[in-house]
N, C-alpha and C positions, 0 to 999 in steps of 0.2 A: 751539370748534375753530378753530385758527388758519387764516387764509386762505392759500391756496396762492400762492407767488410768481408774479408775472406771467410768462406765457409759459413756464412751467417744467413739466417732467415728472418726477414722483417716480421714483426708481430702485429697483432691487431691494433695496438696503440699507435702504430706508425712511428714509434720512437726507439723501441728496444728490439733486441735481436735474440734468437735462439741459435745455439750451436749443437751439433750432434757429432761427438767424437766417434771415430771408427772403432768398433768392438767386434772383431770377427766372430761370427756365430754366437754372439752374446756371452762369450766366455770371459769372465773377469778374473783379476788377480787382486790381492790386497794392495799392491802398489797403485793399480788403476783406481781402485776405490778411494784410496788416500788422496790421490791427485785430484779426483773429482770433488771430494769434500773440501780440500784446501782451496781450490779455485772458486767453488761455490760460496764459501765464506768470504774470501778475499774481495770478490767482486759483487757480493750481495745478490746472488742469483735468486730470483723470486720463486721459481718452480723448478724442481728436479723431477723429470718425468721419464719413466720407462716406456719406450715406444713399442709399437706392434712388431717392429723389425728387430727386437732383442737388443736395442741400444738405449742409451741414456741421454736425453736432451736436457741441456741447461738453458732455461728460458728466463729472459729478462735482463740480458746484458746491455749496458750502454754501449753505443757504437765505438767510443774511444777505448773501451776495455776488451773488445773482441780479440784483437791481435795479441794483446797481453795475455789473455786467457789461453789462447792457443799455445803461446810460447811456454807458459807455465805448465800446461798439460803435457806438452811434448808428445802429442798423439796426432795421428792423421785425421783428416776430415772424413766423417762418414757421410757420403752424399745423401741428402734428403730431397734434393731437387736436381734437375738437369738430365741430360741425355746420356745415361750410363747405367750399368748395373748398380743399383743402390745398395743391395745387401744380399747375403746368402744366409737364410734362416735355417737353423738346425736344432734337432733335439739331442739329448745325450747319447742315444744309440747304445751300442754295445759297450761303451766306456763305463757306464754305470747302471743303465736301466735294465731291469729284469725282463722286460718285454723285447729288448733290442734284438734285431735280426741282422743288422748291418751297421758298419762303422760310419754313421751319418756325419759325425764331426770330421772324420778324416776325409771323406769325399767332399764335404762342403768346404773344407779348408783349401783343397786343391782348386776348386772352382773360384773361390774368393781370391786366391792369389793370381789367378789368370785374368779376372775380369773386373772386379769391383773398383769403381771409381775411375776407370780408364775412359777418358773423354774421346769423342769423335770416333768411337768404335761401334756404339749402339745408337740406333735412331730414335729411341724413346726410353723413358725410365723402365727398368726391368728388375723384377724381384724373383728370387729363386728360393725354393724350400726343399730341404732334404730331411726326410723322416726315416728313422731307423726301424719302424715297423708299421703295420697297417693301421694302427691307431692314428697315424698321420699328425702328430703333435706339431710338426713344422708347417702345417697347412699346405702341403705340397700340391693338392688339387686346386688351390686358390691362388697359386703363384704363376707367373708367366711361364716358368719352367720348373718342374718338380721331379723329385725322385723319392720312391718309397721302397724300403727293403722288405722282402718276403723271405721265407726260409730257403727258397730256391733261387734267390738273386734279386736284383734291382728292377723295379718298374720305372720307366721314364714317362712323364706326363708333360704336355704342353698346352698353352692357351687358357690357363685359369686366371681369374682375378676376382677380387672382392669389389668394393666401391659401388658406384652408382649403377654400373651395368655388370652385375656379377655373372660369372661363368665358371662352370666346373670344367677343369682341363680334360683333354683327351689322352688316353693311354696310347702310346705309339710303339712301345717295346717292353718286354719283360724277360725275366730269367737271365739278367745280365750280370757279369762279374763287375767288380769295382772298376777295373780298367775300361771295360766296355761301356759302363754307365757314364764314366767321365768323358770318354771319347764321344759318346752320343750327345751329351749335354753341350759339349763344345761345338759339335756339328750343328745342333739346333740354334745356338747363339749366332754362329757364323752365317748360317743360311738365312736366318731372320735379318741379320744386319745387312746382308747383301741384296735382299729381295723386297724388303718392306718399304713403305712410303715414309717420308720424314715424319717423325713424331707419332707413328702408328705403333701402338702397343702390340705385343705378341698375340693376345686374344683377338684383337680386331684383324690382325694379319691372317690368323688361322681362319676366322670367319670369312674373310674376303676370298682367299684362295681355296679353302676347303682342306679338311684334315688329310684326305687322301693325297692331295698334291703336296702337302707339307711332308708327309711320310715318305713319299717318293723322292723328295728332295734331300732327305737326310738319311734314308735307309738304303739307298741304292748302292 
């Protein structure tokens, strides 16, 4: 059986592939946009789709063109499958938004650098949302791990997800500084990685052991 092209997702037609370049927190530059447009034209990409994780998927690549497309893009793979942190979703926060109460992009970038795409660290796909205010534009309560900024500091939430078995995440701490929120998010990821079952998502892990047990494991 032929090996799947790098960073590619087989499509419904069982012939073509989609790739999802890594775009941390969904922040684009003119150079990234130009590279995506050039590759899409060159390899006759059928659909260019903005994903729910603030990334751009190029859909409809022939298998022989996948590696060429990656080389032309000169971008890392944004994992859309596999056992790892897939992405950290974030709103503009205090960088531009008039409602921003916290630097959501700054906090998200630090989490992204530490965990996104690292294989053999996380037992199941994991998604993280960081919102700069209580409007929660980064869907923090529907992510495996989330953070929401308030005027008096960060809230950290665990165990949320959308999909077929939706769950609102549980608040485990609040009034945290940037450094405290980052440290707690890392504790949550590490505790989950060490104690969950293989392929068990964070919300299912929280349901199994109970939120109080989870809090005890990360707040002690």
